[in-house]
N, C-alpha and C positions, 0 to 999 in steps of 0.2 A: 600069271606071270606078268610083271610090269612091261609096258610098251617102251623099250629102250629108245625108239625113234623119237619119243616125245620128251627126252631128257632135257632138263633146264640148261641153257647155254652157260658157259663159264662167264663170270663177270668181266666186263671190259676193264682194262687196266691202263692208266695213264701215268706217265712220269713227268713231273713239273720241276723246273729248275728254280732254286731259291737261294736264300742266304740266311745264316744263323743271326738271330736278332740280339744276341747277348754280348755282354761286355767283357769278354775274354780277348786277349790280343789276336786270336787266330782268325776271327771273322770267316767262318767256314762257308764253302759253297755246298748247298744241300740239293738232294734229289728226293722228292716226295712221291711215293707211289700211291695212287688213289684208285680205289675200286668201289663202284656203286656209290659215289659221293662221300666216301669215307677214306681218310688217310690210313693206310695199313703199314706203311714203312717210311721212316725218314733216315737217310743215309748220306754220307759224305760223297760229293761229286768227285769221282776218280780223275776226271779231265782237268780239274783245277789243281795246279801243281802244289799249292800250299796246303790244300786239304788232303789231297791224295787218297780220297775215298774213306778217310778215317774221321770219326766223330768221337767226342767225349761221351761218357756214359749218360750224362745229363741230357744232352740234346738228342741223343739217339732215342730217348723216350718221348720226343716231342708230340708224336701222334697220341700217346696216352694223355698228355697234358691237354691237347686240343679237344679230345673227346671225353674228357673227365666227367664223371657223373655229377660232380659238384660245380661244374662250369656255370657261371652267370650267363643267362641267356635272355633275360628280359629286364627292362628298367624297373628299379625298386625304389620305394619311398619309405623312409623310416617310420615305424609304427610303435616303437618302444623308446625307453630312455636312451640317451647317448651312450654308446658303447655296448648296448645290449645285443646288437646284431639282429634286431627284430625289424623286418621289412615286409611291405605289402607290394605286390606287383602293380605297376601302372603302365599306361601307354606311353610311347615315345612323345606324343604331342603333349600329353599332360605334364610329363617331366620337363620337357624343353620350355614349355610356356611358363611354368612356375619358376624354373631356374632363371630364365631370361628376365622375368619380372623382379625377382629378388636381387639379381645382380644389377639390373637397371636402377633400382631404387637406391642401392648402395652407391653406385657410380654417380648418381645425381648429387650425392653429398660430397663424395671424394673417391674417385676410382682407385686411388692408391690403397684404400681399405680392402681391396680385393687382391689376393695373392695366388698366382699359379705355383704349384709345387710339383716338380717332375725331375726325373733323372734318366737312368739308362735301363729301365725295364725293357725297352727296345732301343738299340743303338741306331735305328734307322733315321735317316735325315728327313723323311716325310712324316712318319708317325711319331717322331720325337721332337722335331723342331721346324715345323713349317706352318700349317694352318693354325695350330695352337698359338704360335708367336704372333701371327697376323691378328688373331682375335684379341689377344691381350694388349698388343700395341694399339690397336684401334680403340680399345676400351680405355686405355691409359692406366692400366693396373700397375701395381708394384712389379718391379723386375725381380728375378730370382738369381742370386749368385749360386750357380750349380757347381758347388765346390766339394761335394762329399767324397769324391774319389781321387782326382788327379791334379788339382790346382797347384799344390805345393811343388810336386815334381815337375809339372809343366813350367812353372815360373823358374825353377832351377835350371831347366834346359834353355829356356828363352834367354836368360841372363848369362849363359855360358856358351852355348852353341848357336844361339840365335833363333831357335824354334824347336818344335817337337819333331826332331829329325835324328837320324843316326845311320848306322850301317844297315845294309839289307840283310834280312833274317836268313835268307838262303845260304849266305856265305859263311855262317857259323859252322857249317859242315866242313869247311876247309881250315878252320882255326886249329892251332896247336895247343892253345891254352884258353879255357873258357871259364870266366868267373860268373857264376849264377848268384846274383846279389839281390836279396830281398824278394825271392820268388820261389814258390813251390811249383816248378814247371810241369811236373807230372800231373798235378791237379788242375792247373789253370793256364797252361801254355803248351799243350800236348804236342803240337806240331813243331814247335821249337825243340822240344825234348827229343824228337826223332832225329833232328839235325845234330843235336849235341851227341846223341848216341852214335851217329855215323862218324862224327869227328873222333869220338872215343875209340871206336874200332880201328880208326886210322892212326891211333897213337896219341891223341890229344889228352891232356890232363884236365879234369873237371874239378872245380872247387866251388863249394856252396858256402855262402855267407848268410846266416839266418839264425835268429835266436831260438828257433825250433828245429829239432832234428826231424825234418820232414821226410816224406817218401823220396823226394829229390835228393836231399842231403845224404840219405842212406846209400844212394847209388853213385855218388861222386867219390873221387879219390881222396878228397879232404873236405872237412867241414869246420868252419870257424863259427862256433856257437856263441856269438857275442851278445852282450846285454842290449835290450831294446833302446834305440835312439842314440847309439854310440858309433854309428857308421862313419860319421865325419872324422872322428878320432882315428879310426882304422885307415881311412883314406889318407889322412895326413901322415901317418906312420909309414905307409907305403911310399909316399912322396919323399919322406925323409931318407929312406933307404935308397931310393933311386938316385937321390942327390949325392949322398955320401959315397956311394959305390960307383958313381959315374955312369949309371945305366940310363942315360938321357940321350935324346936326339937333339943336339944343340942347334943344328940347322933348322929343324922344324920349329923349335922354340923361338928362334930369332926371327924367322920369316912369317910365322903363322899364329903367333900368340900375342896377347896383350897383358901386361902386368906380371910377367914372369919373376922379376926380381922381388917384387912384393910378396908373391906367393911363396917363393923360395924361402924368404925370411920367416914367414909364418910356419911353413912345413918343418923347418929345422928346429922349431920349438917342440916337435912331437917325435922324440926317439921312441923306438918300439916299446921300451920299458914303460914309458908314460901311457902309451895307448893300451898296452896290455892290462894295466891297472884299471883304466877307465872302462875298457871293453869287457874285462873279465875273461880273457883268453890267454893261453900260454904265449910268452914272448916269442918263443921259437916258431910258433905258427905264423906270426906276423912276419918274422924275418924270412921264413921259407916262401911265403906268398910273395913277398917283395922280390926275392931272388928269381922266382918263377916268372913273375910279371916283367921284371927288368931284363931277363935273358932269353925270353921266348917270343918269337915272331912267327906268324901273326897271333896276337893275343886279343881276345874279344871279351867284352863284358855285356852280359844280358842282365840289365838292371830292371827291377820291377817296382810297383808302387808300394810294396810293404815298407820300403826304406823311408818313405815320406810321411808316414802316419804318426809322427812324433813332433814335438816342439820345433826341433831343428831340421825338419824333413827337407825343406828346400835347400838349405845349406849342405846337407848330406848329398843331395843330387848334384849340386854345383861341384862339390869336391870330387865325387866319383867321376862325373862327366869330364873333369879336367885331366884325368889320368892318361887317356890315350895320346894327348898332345905332348906329354912329357917324354914318352918313349917313341913317338912317331908312329904309333900303331895305325893311325889313320892312313898311312901310305899304302896299306894293304886292303884289298876288298874284304878280307876275312879278319880285319882288325878294327878296333874302335869300340863304340858303345851303342847299345840300343835300349832306350826306355820306351819311346813312342815314335811311330812313323806317321802319326796322323797329320802333322804339319805339311806333309808332302801332297796332300789331297787338295785339288783346286776347287773346293766347294764354293758355290756362289750363294753364300748365306743371306746376302741382302735380297736376292731374288726370292729365296724361300721364305724369309722371315718378315720382310717388308718393314724395316724400322721407320721408313718414311711415314707410316700410318700413325706414328706418335705425333706427327704434325707440330714438331717443335717442343713438345712437352718432355720433361726430364724426370720421370718417376723415380722414387727412391728405390734402392736395391736391398733386399733382405737376403741374408746368408742362410742357405738351407741347413747348415750345420747347427745354427743357433735357433732353430724353429721352436724348441722347447721354451726358451726364454721369451722369444719374440711373440708367441701366441698369448703370453701372459702379461705383456707390456700394455700399459695405458697410453693413451695419446699424449704426445708431448712435442714441443718444438723440435727437439733433437731427433726423435723417432718418427714423428709424423702421426697419422691417424692410427687408431687401434685396428688390428686386423679383424675385419668383420666377416669375410668370406674367403674360403680356401677351395681351390679346384686342384685335385690331386690326380695325376696320371703318370704311368710309367714309374711308379715309386710306391713304397710301403713304409712311410716315415715312422709310424708308430713302432715298427719292428727294427728299422735300420738306422734311424737317426740316433745320435748319442744322447746320453742322459735321459733315457726314455721315460723315467718317472715324470719328469717335467713335460715331455712331449705328450704323454697321456693326459696330464692335467689340462694342457692347452686344447687338445682335441675334444676333451669332455665339456668344454664351455657350452652351455645351452644357447648362448647368444651368438655362437659361431656357426655360420651357414657353410656346410661342407658338401662338396660334390666330388665323388670318386669314380674314375673310369677304371674298370678292372676286369680281369678274367675270373677271379675267385673272391670269396669273402675273406679277405685278409684281415690282419689286426687293424689296419687303417680303415678298411671298408666297414668294420663294425661301428665306426664313429661317423659314418656318412649320414647326411640328410637325404641325399639321392645317390643311388648306386647305378651307374650306367654300364651296360655290358659292351666290352671292347673286343674287337677281333684279335686273334692270335696271328703269328707270322704266317701261318699256312692259309690265311684268309684275306690278305690284303697286299697291295703293291707297296714296295719300298726300295730304297737304294742306300747303299752302305759304303762307309770307309772302313779303315782298320787302323789299329795302332801297333800291330805286329807284323804287317806286310804292306805291300804297296799295290794292291789290286782293288779296283772298284767292283762291287758286287750288286747285282740286281735281284730283287725278290719278286717273283710273280705269285699271285694267289693260286694255290692248288685246289682250294675248296671254296664254295660259296659260304658266306658267313653262317655260322651255326646259330640257330634260333633267331633272335632279333639283334644279334651283335652288330655293331657298326665300327668301322675303323676310327681311330682317334681323329684323323683328319676330317672324316665325315661328321663326327659328332661336333667338332668346332665349326664346321661349315654350316651345320644345322642350327647351332646356337647363334651364329652370326645372323642367319636369316630371321630367327625369332627376335633378335635384338634390333632388327631393321637396318643392318649394315648392308649398304647397296653397292659397295665397290666391286668391280668385276673380279678382283683377285679372290673373292670369296666363292666364286663359281668354278674355279679351276679344279679339275679332277685329280685324284691321287696319281694317276699315270702321268698327267701333265706336270705335276709337281716333281715326279721322278726325272722327267726330262729337263726340268729347270735346274736341278740340283748342281749339275756340272756344266750346264750350257754346252758350248761347242768344245770344251776342254776334253771331253770324253766321248767316244763314238757310241751313241746310244744304240745304234744298229748292232754293234758288236755285243753289247750287253744283252740285247734281245736274243741274239743268235746263240751265245754260249754261256750267258749268265755272269760273266766277269770280263774285266778289261784291265790289263796291266798298265801302270802309269809310265813305266820306263824310268829314265834317269841314269846317271853314272853309277857304275858298280862300286867305286870308292869315292864317295861324294866329297870328302875333304882331303884327298891325297895331296892337293896343291892349295890347301887353305880354302878360301872362298866361303867362309862361314857367313850365314845371313844375319850377322850382328852389325851394329853401326860401324864398327871398325873393319869388318870383313875378316876378323881373326877370332880364334877361340879366346874368349874374354875371361881370363883368370880374375881380372879386376873389371868390374862393371861400373862405368861412369854413370849409367842410368840409375843404379842403386845409390851410388854416392850422392847424386843430385837429389835423392829423396831423403837424405840424411841418414842413410843406412850404410852398413859396412860394404864397401865395394868388393872385398874379398870374401870367399867362403870362410866360415869359422865354426868351431864346435860349440853348440848350444845345448846344455844339459836339458833333460826332459823336465816338463812342468812337474811331474811326479816320478822322480828318478828312483830306481830300485834301491832299497835299503836305506833311504833317507828319512823314512817315517817309522817310528816305533809302533804307532797304532796300525799302520797299513804297510808292512815291511816287504810285501811281494809285488813285483812288477807283473802286470797282466797284459798279454797281447791277445787279440781275438781273431785269428786267421779263419778263413772260411772252411767249413766242413767240406770234405772233398766232393760229396755228392749233391751239394747245393750250390747255387750261384747267388750270393747274398741271400735274400729271402725267397728267391724264385726256386721252384721245384720242391719246396719243403712239404707241400701237400700231396705230392705223388707218393702213394703208398710203396711202390716198388723201390724208389730211391730212399725213402725214410726207413724202409726195412734194412737196407744195406748200411745206412748211417747209424741206425740203432736208437740212440737217445742223446739228449744234450750232455756234453762231456766237458770236464775240466781236466786237462793233463797236468799232473803235478809230479815233480821229481821225488823218488823214494826218500831222499834225505828230508825234504820239506814235509812229506806225508808222515814220516815216522815221528818227527818233532811235534806233530799235531794229533797223533793217534788216529790217522786216517787210513782206512783199508781200501784196497782196490775194489771198485764197484760200489762203494758205499755212497750215500748221499751227503753232500757237503753244502755248507752255506758260504758263499763268496760275498764279501761285503766291503763297503767303504762308506764315506760320508754321504754319497748320493743314493745309496740303497743296498739291497741285498738280492741274491739270486741263488736258488737251489738247483743243483744238478748232480750228476754222478761223477765221482772221481775215477780217473784212469791213472793209476800210479805207474809211471813209465819214464824212460829217459828221453822221450821226445821233448820233454820239458827240461830245462837246465836248472840247477839250483838257484833259488831266488826269483824264478820266473814261472808263472803258470800260464797255460794256454787255454783260454775259454773259446772253444770252437763254436762258430756262429754261421749263419744267423738264423736260428730257429724262430718260427712264429711264437709270439708270447703265449698265445692260447694253447700251444702244445707243450709248454713248459710245466714243470712240477708245481709251480706256484703262480702261474700266469705272468711270468716275466721271462726275459732272456738276458744275454750277456750285456746288452746295451743299457741295462739298468745301472751299470757301474761306470760306463765310459763318460767322458766329460765333454762339455761344449767349448773347452779351451781350443785355441786355434794355432795353426802353424806359423812359422816365422815369415814366410812369404806365401801369397796365394790364399790366405785365410781359409785353409783347409782343415779337416778334422784331425784329431790326435787320438785315434782309436787305440794305438799301441803305446800310449803314454798314460798309464793308468795304474795307480797303486791300490792294492787290495789286501785284505786278510782272508784266510780260509780256516774254517773250523768244521769238525764233524757235526752233522745236523741231527737233532733229536726228533723223534716222532715219525720217521720214515722207515718203512720196512725194506 
């Protein structure tokens, strides 16, 4: 019989406070349970009011991601052709010495031939925009316009409200009418959705405005399933009805807005009948929405970035953000609009990024959206030097950048030196010359802002780095040393960088103690005006835009590739995220991929029948940029004339080694030079040769 007195003691368990690294508005506070050096559970922190102990399905699997058997844990050097994914392990010193030598040789000719490419694989201020920026500033490399998500909408807000600001998310629970505009909140803004549900239980009406009949749309009282890129027309029709029926707050308009008479004249050109034709929705839906918005207080708009992924995206945000000033909704803490709260965070970016290291140089700026074309450009006086080296981190451009056929051609250049910092061997990693293993959120320090609430969050490392992984900041610190950069700022630790991010504006002791620190601020920020615009008012008319030779008023701009305007490619396509992925992150987690199933194109029964397409069959989706094979889901989540290509699957997991971005274009938005992912015309046909 076994000696029970010698039983193995239970493993020690530690719980560490952290923050979600991902680019959903919620920026949740995490609790990670660690046993014997392994994360066994990641959960929401119940003490953080906005998180309330609840996480999305994706991030609740973060321990699985960190301890994934395919995790990159050692530096790797390419040993096969570009794109083959063939690598040989090397030491850190080998990798860093060679990378430093290669970058140094290019920089000696022209440092602008080196391009950093990064975005929001982590939203952290330290691992996303600190030591890396110092390194590239010191080097004199090209700058990157990080435009792939939010620049059009951000510009729309800046030129209307004065910044990325709005109502506080917690007060949506008190609203009596909530418009959820361009957002599938259940999939990408879960904690807001809980507030909307609370308001609904208290009698509020919920209206969803979205080209797709999303999970959110199904649970709202009404759904306006408009054509992609027509949101400005709808906003103008609402203004028209507010004007003709007198549902206006004349006092607020007189005291706290600029350009009202000009906007009024433009809005009166948009009766509901005209907007209904442009938007492809019943005219009575528009009239009813206007009645609701004009007669209900407090009324709140949760706007999200789906609206701005078309040619006129910034103008759409400008028009929608103008609506609360017409009715005086801003007078109430549960009234107004929220697209982003990130402008409320007092980040000391100069301290983190050290632009002074440029030492007076003004490198060119490359737009990340046009990376496909730019990697294939020759040197010219207008463009500058050919891109000779690319350092990619916090991004997977081969999968997520538009017009990916061009992107692949660029990355496949044998003369392009490419370094990729990653957790896994993504589509982009396959094209690397060196692949460097980066830490996940559970293994490093970081500090965060949010665009859906107003709390600063601190992320403490719960684990020692797995294998030979190093934090992004440490990798750039090490590269700086190998390049001979002797400035003291390259010696600062990740924790020191966390302390610098907000300086004295945020109590770092409070962050250490509880993991989060509220910013405070007024409950109703614009109840008495005080907009951070040049005029101090909500600017319907922007003199700043007029001074650039642009229209000072918002206007409706048709899509580059509007639905039904091309006989060859008659269908509009949008590419909203698959519910269980976050852009291309989490696609390689088997548990989430099993839930998601396979790459899908949602197509309306009417469009499917006209093409002889059966539910579940393989289809070819194509346009002049390329073609993409996936499975059809015949359903009414898609409206007639519009198909929904759910993304963003890794290309290597697709039926033909492509994904939906084979079809999207590098065309840009009206302001902000952002992408137009939802401004894409295609044709669909049944595919032969697939079982």
